[in-house]
C-alpha positions as YAML, in Angstrom:
chain: A
units: angstrom
residues:
- id: 1
  name: UNK
  ca: [14.71, 64.18, 122.25]
- id: 2
  name: UNK
  ca: [11.64, 62.49, 120.98]
- id: 3
  name: UNK
  ca: [11.19, 64.92, 118.08]
- id: 4
  name: UNK
  ca: [14.77, 64.45, 117.11]
- id: 5
  name: UNK
  ca: [14.27, 60.66, 116.85]
- id: 6
  name: UNK
  ca: [11.11, 61.04, 114.73]
- id: 7
  name: UNK
  ca: [12.96, 63.36, 112.40]
- id: 8
  name: UNK
  ca: [15.72, 60.85, 111.89]
- id: 9
  name: UNK
  ca: [13.18, 58.03, 111.42]
- id: 10
  name: UNK
  ca: [11.30, 60.05, 108.79]
- id: 11
  name: UNK
  ca: [14.51, 60.84, 106.98]
- id: 12
  name: UNK
  ca: [15.45, 57.19, 107.09]
- id: 13
  name: UNK
  ca: [12.03, 56.21, 105.81]
- id: 14
  name: UNK
  ca: [12.29, 58.72, 102.98]
- id: 15
  name: UNK
  ca: [15.73, 57.51, 102.09]
- id: 16
  name: UNK
  ca: [14.51, 53.94, 102.17]
- id: 17
  name: UNK
  ca: [11.50, 54.85, 100.03]
- id: 18
  name: UNK
  ca: [13.70, 56.61, 97.51]
- id: 19
  name: UNK
  ca: [16.01, 53.67, 97.36]
- id: 20
  name: UNK
  ca: [13.11, 51.32, 96.89]
- id: 21
  name: UNK
  ca: [11.63, 53.56, 94.15]
- id: 22
  name: UNK
  ca: [14.90, 53.61, 92.25]
- id: 23
  name: UNK
  ca: [15.15, 49.89, 92.51]
- id: 24
  name: UNK
  ca: [11.62, 49.52, 91.14]
- id: 25
  name: UNK
  ca: [12.43, 51.77, 88.22]
- id: 26
  name: UNK
  ca: [15.52, 49.76, 87.50]
- id: 27
  name: UNK
  ca: [13.54, 46.55, 87.64]
- id: 28
  name: UNK
  ca: [10.88, 47.94, 85.30]
- id: 29
  name: UNK
  ca: [13.52, 49.04, 82.78]
- id: 30
  name: UNK
  ca: [15.12, 45.63, 82.84]
- id: 31
  name: UNK
  ca: [11.73, 43.98, 82.29]
- id: 32
  name: UNK
  ca: [10.93, 46.27, 79.34]
- id: 33
  name: UNK
  ca: [14.25, 45.41, 77.73]
- id: 34
  name: UNK
  ca: [13.48, 41.73, 78.14]
- id: 35
  name: UNK
  ca: [10.03, 42.21, 76.63]
- id: 36
  name: UNK
  ca: [11.47, 44.13, 73.71]
- id: 37
  name: UNK
  ca: [14.14, 41.49, 73.16]
- id: 38
  name: UNK
  ca: [11.48, 38.77, 73.22]
- id: 39
  name: UNK
  ca: [9.34, 40.74, 70.75]
- id: 40
  name: UNK
  ca: [12.31, 41.29, 68.49]
- id: 41
  name: UNK
  ca: [13.13, 37.60, 68.66]
- id: 42
  name: UNK
  ca: [9.55, 36.77, 67.83]
- id: 43
  name: UNK
  ca: [9.58, 39.19, 64.90]
- id: 44
  name: UNK
  ca: [12.83, 37.74, 63.68]
- id: 45
  name: UNK
  ca: [11.45, 34.24, 64.04]
- id: 46
  name: UNK
  ca: [8.27, 35.36, 62.26]
- id: 47
  name: UNK
  ca: [10.31, 36.84, 59.41]
- id: 48
  name: UNK
  ca: [12.36, 33.67, 59.13]
- id: 49
  name: UNK
  ca: [9.17, 31.61, 59.23]
- id: 50
  name: UNK
  ca: [7.64, 33.79, 56.51]
- id: 51
  name: UNK
  ca: [10.73, 33.33, 54.36]
- id: 52
  name: UNK
  ca: [10.45, 29.58, 54.85]
- id: 53
  name: UNK
  ca: [6.73, 29.73, 54.07]
- id: 54
  name: UNK
  ca: [7.39, 31.74, 50.90]
- id: 55
  name: UNK
  ca: [10.13, 29.31, 49.85]
- id: 56
  name: UNK
  ca: [7.89, 26.33, 50.56]
- id: 57
  name: UNK
  ca: [5.06, 28.02, 48.68]
- id: 58
  name: UNK
  ca: [7.34, 28.57, 45.67]
- id: 59
  name: UNK
  ca: [8.56, 25.00, 45.86]
- id: 60
  name: UNK
  ca: [4.99, 23.76, 46.17]
- id: 61
  name: UNK
  ca: [3.92, 25.87, 43.18]
- id: 62
  name: UNK
  ca: [6.87, 24.56, 41.15]
- id: 63
  name: UNK
  ca: [6.06, 21.00, 42.16]
- id: 64
  name: UNK
  ca: [2.41, 21.56, 41.21]
- id: 65
  name: UNK
  ca: [3.44, 22.89, 37.80]
- id: 66
  name: UNK
  ca: [5.78, 19.94, 37.35]
- id: 67
  name: UNK
  ca: [2.97, 17.61, 38.37]
- id: 68
  name: UNK
  ca: [0.60, 19.17, 35.85]
- id: 69
  name: UNK
  ca: [3.25, 18.96, 33.13]
- id: 70
  name: UNK
  ca: [4.01, 15.32, 33.93]
- id: 71
  name: UNK
  ca: [0.28, 14.56, 34.08]
- id: 72
  name: UNK
  ca: [-0.18, 16.01, 30.59]
- id: 73
  name: UNK
  ca: [2.78, 13.99, 29.35]
- id: 74
  name: UNK
  ca: [1.32, 10.86, 30.90]
- id: 75
  name: UNK
  ca: [-2.04, 11.53, 29.26]
- id: 76
  name: UNK
  ca: [-0.29, 12.06, 25.94]
- id: 77
  name: UNK
  ca: [1.71, 8.86, 26.41]
- id: 78
  name: UNK
  ca: [-1.49, 6.98, 27.23]
- id: 79
  name: UNK
  ca: [-3.08, 8.16, 23.97]
- id: 80
  name: UNK
  ca: [0.11, 7.36, 22.03]
- id: 81
  name: UNK
  ca: [0.43, 3.93, 23.65]
- id: 82
  name: UNK
  ca: [-3.21, 3.15, 22.91]
- id: 83
  name: UNK
  ca: [-2.76, 4.07, 19.24]
- id: 84
  name: UNK
  ca: [0.54, 2.19, 19.10]
- id: 85
  name: UNK
  ca: [-1.15, -0.85, 20.60]
- id: 86
  name: UNK
  ca: [-3.83, -0.72, 17.93]
- id: 87
  name: UNK
  ca: [-1.12, -0.55, 15.27]
- id: 88
  name: UNK
  ca: [0.66, -3.51, 16.86]
- id: 89
  name: UNK
  ca: [-2.61, -5.44, 16.95]
- id: 90
  name: UNK
  ca: [-3.19, -4.65, 13.28]
- id: 91
  name: UNK
  ca: [0.34, -5.71, 12.41]
- id: 92
  name: UNK
  ca: [-0.11, -8.95, 14.31]
- id: 93
  name: UNK
  ca: [-3.34, -9.56, 12.38]
- id: 94
  name: UNK
  ca: [-1.59, -8.75, 9.10]
- id: 95
  name: UNK
  ca: [1.18, -11.18, 9.99]
- id: 96
  name: UNK
  ca: [-1.41, -13.85, 10.64]
- id: 97
  name: UNK
  ca: [-3.12, -13.03, 7.33]
- id: 98
  name: UNK
  ca: [0.22, -13.16, 5.52]
- id: 99
  name: UNK
  ca: [1.03, -16.52, 7.08]
- id: 100
  name: UNK
  ca: [-2.36, -17.80, 5.98]
- id: 101
  name: UNK
  ca: [-1.85, -16.34, 2.50]
- id: 102
  name: UNK
  ca: [1.55, -18.03, 2.26]
- id: 103
  name: UNK
  ca: [-0.05, -21.34, 3.11]
- id: 104
  name: UNK
  ca: [-2.74, -20.70, 0.51]
- id: 105
  name: UNK
  ca: [-0.16, -19.64, -2.09]
- id: 106
  name: UNK
  ca: [1.67, -22.91, -1.56]
- id: 107
  name: UNK
  ca: [-1.56, -24.82, -2.18]
- id: 108
  name: UNK
  ca: [-2.45, -22.62, -5.16]
- id: 109
  name: UNK
  ca: [1.00, -23.08, -6.69]
- id: 110
  name: UNK
  ca: [0.62, -26.84, -6.50]
- id: 111
  name: UNK
  ca: [-2.75, -26.53, -8.23]
- id: 112
  name: UNK
  ca: [-1.66, -23.90, -10.75]
- id: 113
  name: UNK
  ca: [0.93, -26.01, -12.57]
- id: 114
  name: UNK
  ca: [-1.55, -28.74, -13.59]
- id: 115
  name: UNK
  ca: [-4.01, -26.00, -14.61]
- id: 116
  name: UNK
  ca: [-1.37, -24.31, -16.79]
- id: 117
  name: UNK
  ca: [-0.55, -27.63, -18.47]
- id: 118
  name: UNK
  ca: [-4.23, -28.25, -19.19]
- id: 119
  name: UNK
  ca: [-4.61, -24.74, -20.60]
- id: 120
  name: UNK
  ca: [-1.61, -25.20, -22.91]
- id: 121
  name: UNK
  ca: [-2.95, -28.59, -24.06]
- id: 122
  name: UNK
  ca: [-6.35, -27.04, -24.72]
- id: 123
  name: UNK
  ca: [-4.86, -24.14, -26.63]
- id: 124
  name: UNK
  ca: [-2.71, -26.45, -28.73]
- id: 125
  name: UNK
  ca: [-5.72, -28.61, -29.58]
- id: 126
  name: UNK
  ca: [-7.74, -25.52, -30.46]
- id: 127
  name: UNK
  ca: [-5.03, -24.31, -32.87]
- id: 128
  name: UNK
  ca: [-4.89, -27.72, -34.52]
- id: 129
  name: UNK
  ca: [-8.64, -27.60, -35.17]
- id: 130
  name: UNK
  ca: [-8.79, -23.90, -36.02]
- id: 131
  name: UNK
  ca: [-8.44, -22.17, -39.37]
- id: 132
  name: UNK
  ca: [-4.72, -22.52, -40.23]
- id: 133
  name: UNK
  ca: [-3.60, -18.89, -40.30]
- id: 134
  name: UNK
  ca: [-0.21, -17.88, -38.86]
- id: 135
  name: UNK
  ca: [0.39, -21.52, -38.04]
- id: 136
  name: UNK
  ca: [4.15, -21.24, -37.63]
- id: 137
  name: UNK
  ca: [3.82, -18.30, -35.25]
- id: 138
  name: UNK
  ca: [1.10, -20.00, -33.22]
- id: 139
  name: UNK
  ca: [2.96, -23.31, -32.99]
- id: 140
  name: UNK
  ca: [6.11, -21.49, -31.86]
- id: 141
  name: UNK
  ca: [4.08, -19.80, -29.13]
- id: 142
  name: UNK
  ca: [2.86, -23.18, -27.88]
- id: 143
  name: UNK
  ca: [6.42, -24.53, -27.92]
- id: 144
  name: UNK
  ca: [7.59, -21.49, -25.94]
- id: 145
  name: UNK
  ca: [4.92, -22.04, -23.30]
- id: 146
  name: UNK
  ca: [5.84, -25.71, -22.93]
- id: 147
  name: UNK
  ca: [9.55, -24.93, -22.67]
- id: 148
  name: UNK
  ca: [8.86, -22.61, -19.73]
- id: 149
  name: UNK
  ca: [7.00, -25.25, -17.73]
- id: 150
  name: UNK
  ca: [10.21, -26.78, -16.37]
- id: 151
  name: UNK
  ca: [12.13, -23.52, -15.90]
- id: 152
  name: UNK
  ca: [12.88, -22.81, -12.25]
- id: 153
  name: UNK
  ca: [13.73, -19.16, -12.94]
- id: 154
  name: UNK
  ca: [10.19, -18.44, -14.19]
- id: 155
  name: UNK
  ca: [7.58, -18.11, -11.46]
- id: 156
  name: UNK
  ca: [4.24, -19.87, -11.60]
- id: 157
  name: UNK
  ca: [2.54, -16.47, -11.79]
- id: 158
  name: UNK
  ca: [4.62, -15.52, -14.84]
- id: 159
  name: UNK
  ca: [3.90, -18.85, -16.54]
- id: 160
  name: UNK
  ca: [0.19, -18.31, -15.95]
- id: 161
  name: UNK
  ca: [0.41, -14.76, -17.29]
- id: 162
  name: UNK
  ca: [2.11, -16.00, -20.47]
- id: 163
  name: UNK
  ca: [-0.63, -18.55, -21.05]
- id: 164
  name: UNK
  ca: [-3.33, -15.91, -20.55]
- id: 165
  name: UNK
  ca: [-1.50, -13.66, -22.99]
- id: 166
  name: UNK
  ca: [-1.47, -16.47, -25.58]
- id: 167
  name: UNK
  ca: [-5.22, -16.90, -25.12]
- id: 168
  name: UNK
  ca: [-5.68, -13.16, -25.56]
- id: 169
  name: UNK
  ca: [-3.68, -13.19, -28.79]
- id: 170
  name: UNK
  ca: [-5.80, -16.04, -30.12]
- id: 171
  name: UNK
  ca: [-8.91, -14.10, -29.19]
- id: 172
  name: UNK
  ca: [-7.68, -11.03, -31.08]
- id: 173
  name: UNK
  ca: [-7.10, -13.09, -34.23]
- id: 174
  name: UNK
  ca: [-10.85, -13.45, -34.63]
- id: 175
  name: UNK
  ca: [-11.49, -9.70, -34.73]
- id: 176
  name: UNK
  ca: [-9.30, -8.30, -37.47]
- id: 177
  name: UNK
  ca: [-8.40, -8.49, -41.12]
- id: 178
  name: UNK
  ca: [-4.81, -9.33, -42.01]
- id: 179
  name: UNK
  ca: [-2.62, -9.79, -45.05]
- id: 180
  name: UNK
  ca: [0.62, -11.76, -44.87]
- id: 181
  name: UNK
  ca: [2.88, -13.82, -47.08]
- id: 182
  name: UNK
  ca: [3.30, -17.57, -46.99]
- id: 183
  name: UNK
  ca: [3.44, -20.72, -49.09]
- id: 184
  name: UNK
  ca: [0.82, -23.23, -50.19]
- id: 185
  name: UNK
  ca: [1.18, -26.61, -51.88]
- id: 186
  name: UNK
  ca: [-0.77, -26.25, -55.13]
- id: 187
  name: UNK
  ca: [-0.96, -29.37, -57.30]
- id: 188
  name: UNK
  ca: [2.15, -30.80, -55.66]
- id: 189
  name: UNK
  ca: [4.14, -27.60, -56.08]
- id: 190
  name: UNK
  ca: [4.83, -25.14, -53.29]
- id: 191
  name: UNK
  ca: [3.85, -21.63, -54.39]
- id: 192
  name: UNK
  ca: [4.44, -18.29, -52.73]
- id: 193
  name: UNK
  ca: [1.12, -16.66, -51.98]
- id: 194
  name: UNK
  ca: [-0.50, -13.71, -50.23]
- id: 195
  name: UNK
  ca: [-2.91, -14.75, -47.49]
- id: 196
  name: UNK
  ca: [-6.01, -12.74, -46.62]
- id: 197
  name: UNK
  ca: [-7.46, -13.57, -43.21]
- id: 198
  name: UNK
  ca: [-10.78, -12.11, -42.12]
- id: 199
  name: UNK
  ca: [-11.20, -13.09, -38.52]
- id: 200
  name: UNK
  ca: [-12.00, -16.77, -38.40]
- id: 201
  name: UNK
  ca: [-14.73, -16.63, -41.02]
- id: 202
  name: UNK
  ca: [-12.57, -16.54, -44.13]
- id: 203
  name: UNK
  ca: [-9.01, -17.47, -45.07]
- id: 204
  name: UNK
  ca: [-8.07, -17.15, -48.73]
- id: 205
  name: UNK
  ca: [-4.84, -17.03, -50.68]
- id: 206
  name: UNK
  ca: [-3.73, -15.61, -54.01]
- id: 207
  name: UNK
  ca: [-0.49, -16.38, -55.77]
- id: 208
  name: UNK
  ca: [1.88, -13.47, -56.21]
- id: 209
  name: UNK
  ca: [1.10, -13.43, -59.94]
- id: 210
  name: UNK
  ca: [-2.65, -13.25, -59.07]
- id: 211
  name: UNK
  ca: [-3.36, -16.19, -61.40]
- id: 212
  name: UNK
  ca: [-4.42, -18.75, -58.77]
- id: 213
  name: UNK
  ca: [-6.52, -18.41, -55.64]
- id: 214
  name: UNK
  ca: [-8.05, -20.67, -53.06]
- id: 215
  name: UNK
  ca: [-10.03, -20.67, -49.83]
- id: 216
  name: UNK
  ca: [-9.79, -22.80, -46.73]
- id: 217
  name: UNK
  ca: [-12.70, -25.20, -46.25]
- id: 218
  name: UNK
  ca: [-12.98, -25.89, -42.53]
- id: 219
  name: UNK
  ca: [-15.37, -28.77, -43.02]
- id: 220
  name: UNK
  ca: [-12.95, -30.75, -45.17]
- id: 221
  name: UNK
  ca: [-9.90, -29.03, -43.67]
- id: 222
  name: UNK
  ca: [-8.40, -28.47, -47.07]
- id: 223
  name: UNK
  ca: [-7.79, -25.72, -49.62]
- id: 224
  name: UNK
  ca: [-10.46, -25.29, -52.26]
- id: 225
  name: UNK
  ca: [-9.54, -23.55, -55.58]
- id: 226
  name: UNK
  ca: [-11.43, -20.36, -56.39]
- id: 227
  name: UNK
  ca: [-12.56, -19.12, -59.76]
- id: 228
  name: UNK
  ca: [-10.02, -16.53, -60.90]
- id: 229
  name: UNK
  ca: [-12.47, -14.34, -62.73]
- id: 230
  name: UNK
  ca: [-14.93, -14.26, -59.86]
- id: 231
  name: UNK
  ca: [-12.63, -13.62, -56.87]
- id: 232
  name: UNK
  ca: [-9.39, -12.20, -58.30]
- id: 233
  name: UNK
  ca: [-10.31, -8.52, -57.92]
- id: 234
  name: UNK
  ca: [-12.10, -9.05, -54.59]
- id: 235
  name: UNK
  ca: [-9.04, -10.75, -53.06]
- id: 236
  name: UNK
  ca: [-6.75, -8.03, -54.37]
- id: 237
  name: UNK
  ca: [-9.05, -5.36, -52.90]
- id: 238
  name: UNK
  ca: [-9.15, -7.23, -49.59]
- id: 239
  name: UNK
  ca: [-5.35, -7.39, -49.48]
- id: 240
  name: UNK
  ca: [-5.13, -3.63, -50.04]
- id: 241
  name: UNK
  ca: [-7.67, -2.99, -47.27]
- id: 242
  name: UNK
  ca: [-5.77, -5.26, -44.86]
- id: 243
  name: UNK
  ca: [-2.53, -3.41, -45.65]
- id: 244
  name: UNK
  ca: [-4.36, -0.10, -45.07]
- id: 245
  name: UNK
  ca: [-3.74, 0.88, -48.69]
- id: 246
  name: UNK
  ca: [-7.46, 1.31, -49.40]
- id: 247
  name: UNK
  ca: [-10.58, 2.26, -47.49]
- id: 248
  name: UNK
  ca: [-12.81, -0.43, -46.05]
- id: 249
  name: UNK
  ca: [-15.36, -1.63, -48.59]
- id: 250
  name: UNK
  ca: [-17.68, -4.56, -49.28]
- id: 251
  name: UNK
  ca: [-15.94, -7.69, -50.51]
- id: 252
  name: UNK
  ca: [-17.31, -10.70, -52.33]
- id: 253
  name: UNK
  ca: [-15.55, -13.70, -50.80]
- id: 254
  name: UNK
  ca: [-16.53, -17.33, -50.22]
- id: 255
  name: UNK
  ca: [-17.86, -17.92, -46.71]
- id: 256
  name: UNK
  ca: [-18.87, -21.19, -45.09]
- id: 257
  name: UNK
  ca: [-22.58, -21.73, -44.75]
- id: 258
  name: UNK
  ca: [-23.93, -21.29, -41.23]
- id: 259
  name: UNK
  ca: [-24.41, -24.54, -39.36]
- id: 260
  name: UNK
  ca: [-27.67, -25.46, -37.66]
- id: 261
  name: UNK
  ca: [-27.52, -25.46, -33.86]
...
């Protein structure tokens, strides 16, 4: 009886142990699945995190490149703005200089007109006292200069230029030899003559028939007759030289004596 009970107890214990072992195996399998699921979730999360990290890295790299590009543009704009500012400063200075020049021009213009008038007066007086060659031409030039004084369509600069040109022409008269036709009152009769002008040192005439000749005496401001036999050929030669019909040669002509200083 006792052995029979022990046998049943052992069988029960074995059955219980087997049941417990199966339950443990089942529990362990369930735990492993949970661990694997957690690992898979972590791997998935890690992959998603890596994708985000890669995307953020790309975005960061793009932003860095954009920053570098913008920085270069800013540096270039700073250089451009600095140069532009210098140009603006120079233009402002030029504007100030122009304004000052305009003010000075206004003052100069007010001073130029009286100067031009004095220059014309001086030139006219000089011509009156000078050797009387090309008198009609020179007097017409003075009249032209005076007529322009009151013209509003002629600038002060142009009026001044015209006066300077007249002075230059007068200066050139003293350097050349010229031959031109004109008329002289000889013994109360106006005769057509050929004038020979040698600078301002000699002015002689010869009638077209070569019979009469004379020279201008600056001291007495009158015409002085010349001896026909002495100066006829010399004056004719001088006229040919002035007309470029003969080569330059020595001439025997009456000259005023030098004055003591």
